N, C-alpha and C positions, 0 to 999 in steps of 0.2 A: 889342579885350578879348575877342569872343566866340570869335575863333579861339584865342586863348591859353587860355581856359578849356577848350574842347574836348579842346586838346592835353594839358593836365593831367589833366584825367579819362580820357584814352586811356591816360596814363603811368601811373595810379594806378589803373587798371581791376580790377587783382587786388584791391586794399582795396576798393573798390567793391562787388566779387563778394563777397567775405568778409562785408562789413557787411550785404549784402542775405539773404545765408543764414544771419546771425545773428538777424536781425528774423524770419524765417521760422519757424527752430527755436525763437525763444521764442515766437512766437504759437502754435504747434501742438505745444507740450511736452506730454505726457501726454495728448494728443487721441487718440482712438481712429479716428477718421474722417479727422482731419488736414485735407488740402486739399479734401477732399469737402465740408467746411462752406463753403468757399466758392461750392460749386455748389448744396448744398441751402439755404442760408440765403435767397438771393435766391427761389428758387422757392417756399418755406415761406410768405415775407413776401407773395409776389405772391398766393398761395391766400388768405390770410388778407385783405389790403386787397381782393382782388378781390370777395371777397365782401361785405365791408362797403361798398363803394363803388356796387358795381353793383346792391344790395339798398336800400340808405338813400339814397343820393344819384341813382342810375340815369341817369349821365349816357349820353348816347347815343353810345357810340365804339365804333366797330367793331373787333374783336379789341382789346378792353379789357385781357385780361390780357398780352397782349405789349406792348400800349402802356405799360401800367404797368410791366413787367418792363424795356424799354428804359430809361423814365427812372430807375428805381430802380438799375440796375447802374450807369449814369454817375453820378449823384448820391452812390451810396455809395463811390465810387472816390475823386470829390473829396473826399468829407468825410474819408475815411480817410488818404488820401496828405497832405491838408496839415495835418491834427490831428497825425498822426505827424512830418510835417516841422517843425510848430512846437516838438515837443519835442526835436527831434534835436540841437540844442545842449546843453542841460542834460543829457540822457541818454549824453553822449559827454564828458562834463566830465573824467574820467580820462585819455580818449584824448588830448584835445587838450593837457592838461598835459605829456603825456610824449613825443609826436613831433610833428614836423611833420607836417602834410598840409592838401592845399587844404580848406578849411572847409566849402566849397559843396557837397562830396561827401556831407557828412551828411545834410542835406536830400533831396538826389538820392538817395541810398540809400533813404531811406523811402518815396520816389515811386516807384521802382522795385520795391521789395517789394510795395508796394500793386498793382503792375502785375500780379503774379503771381497775385495774387487777382482782379484783373479778367478774367486770361485765363480761369481758370476759371468765372465769373460768365458770359462770353461763352457757355461751353458750356450754359448753362443757357437763354439764349436760342435757340440751336440746337435745343436739345430742344423747346421750346416750338414753334419753326417746324413741326418735323416733328408734333407731337403735333397741332397746331391745323390741320394741313394748309392752310396758308396759302400763297397762291403764291410761289413764289420769283423774284426779280428778278434780272436783271444789275448792277443798280445795288448789290446786297449786297457786289460785290467792291471797293466804295469804303469799305466800312466802317472801314479803319483811320485814313480820314483826318481824320474827327471824333474819333476816339481819340488822334492827333497833337496836335491843337489841344486836348482835354483834358489830357494830360500837359504841355504846356508852359504851359497856364493854372495848374494844379496846382502846377507847381513852381515858378513866379514867385510864386504866393501864399504858397508855402510857404517861400520864402527870405525874403520881407517878414515873413512871423508868427513866425519863427523867431527875427528881429531884436528883434520886439516883445515875443514872450515871455521872450528872455532880460534885457532892460533892465526890461520891466515886469511881473511875474509875473500880474498881475491880467488881463492879456490871457487867457490860457488860460481862465479861466471867460467872460470875455465873449466869446471866440470860439466857445465852445460854444452860447451863446444865440445869436450870428449864424448860426450853422450850420443851428440848429432853424428861425430865423425866413427862412432862404434857401429851404430845403425846401419850405416853404407858398408863396414866391415863385416857385418853379420848378414848371411844371405836369407833375408827375410823374403824378399820380392825377387829374387834371381837365383838361379841354380847355380851353385859351386863350381860345377863343370865348365862354365863359361869365362872363369878365371885364368889368367895366364899362370904357369908356375911359380914365379915372383909373387904375385898376389896372394895365390893360396897358401905360400909359405908363412905369409903374415898372417891370413885368416886362421890358420891352422893354430893359433897361438891364443885364439880368441875363445874363452871359455862359453861363450852363448852360442857359438857355431857349433859345439859339440853336444851342448844340451839342448839346442832345438832339433838338431838332426836325431838325437837319441828321441825325443818328443815324438816326432813326425814318423820315425821307425814305428813305434809301438802303436801309434794313433791311427797316422794313414797309410803306411805300407806294410802293416804286418809283418815285420821283420824283427826277429829276437835279436836285440843288442847283445854284442859281442862281450867278453870279459873284459877286452881292453877299452871298449866304450864305457865302462861300468869305470874302470881304474882312470881315464883319463878326467872323466867327471867329478869323480871324489876328490882326485889330486886337486884339481882347481877349487873345489867347494871347501875342503879341508884346509888347503894351503892358505885360501882368502880369510877364512876363518879364524886360523890362528894368528897369521900375521896382524889382523884387525884386531883382534883380542890382546896380543901382547902389545901392540901401540896405544890403543884405548887404556890398558890396565896400566901403563907407565907415565901416560900423560894427563890422565882424569885429576889427578891430585891439583893440577894448575887451572882446572876450569874457572874457580870463581875468579880467577885474576883478567881474564879474556871476555868472560859474558857480560 
């Protein structure tokens, strides 16, 4: 099933490219700064949140702005990719009714367009690494690995949510609440050490916590992730992709009845 899906994506790669280009053009239409907003937005938010949390809560985190930026960039990608993928079937109702196409390309195009924004946000991290004069470690070369885990996780959840949102429109509103709660369950602006054991037990089941920690290890702390770190991230990513793919394949045949 996975091999056949990959072959279809390759066969329809031109369509995928056009869908991604369309999303990017729509997002930055009539914007003077365009793609630069993907660079400026995380930097501006980092400045604001850093001032608030460093002065009010005074968490003792070394290189707190970079710590915050690493978590923020990854979470923003997840939030944007899954939310856009959730709307992908409804937004492309006219296209689905007119031509045949592998429908799972629609959520994939949303996640891929979010990847373009992620790449610009990574430039913001590089700028902060240079400005902060943080020591660069060779482990930074491993930064694509957690991003691959995050991409697979986001696509899997995007597939699942696109089905739910097509069949039950209320899920669109519920998911926004879930994402908001997930943000506070992910140690983006606070150290996980401040959590009581009961709260940490819950956060430990959050895949974004493990992926964000992996990313910080290789980019910020110069620590080589363990085999266990990789296995946990792989389990979450592949698990989400399999569940999302199975649910999507089972229910996609009835999309025309609900869009």
